[in-house]
C-alpha positions, 0 to 999 in steps of 0.5 A: 599685715597692715594696709596701704590706702590709695584713695582717688577722689570719688567725685572725680572718678564718677565724673570721668570713669575712664580715670579709674583704670588709669589710676589703678595702673598708676597704683600698680606701677607705684607698687612695682618696686616692692615686688620682692617685699610682696614675695617675702610676705607671701612666703611667710604665709601672709597675703598681698592684695589690692582691694577696690571699694566701689562707693558713692554710686560708681559701680562699673568700669572696664580694665584692659587685659594687661591690668590683671597681667601686671597684678600677676607679675607682682603676685597680688590678688584683686578684691572688689567690694561694693558699698554703694547704696547701703545705709551708713548706719543702722538708723539711716534711711534705706534707699 
């Protein structure tokens, strides 16, 4: 299954980290009407998840306890990836 990419401005998030949690909740709200579709995908053996990629040095935030509950209502997994500080190519200088 293909993916849907939701990419808030990383500079904005780094400047105001509290926006990460609210932007994630906004994404979950936008996905709410598609709950039946996610159930069909999973019933057919597929997966549905939100993958968060921390880049550009933004590495931390706190989510309220309601955020995982809302993901569970949609039966969505949560993946977290961190690439901050990694070289962009094999020839890039290491940090």
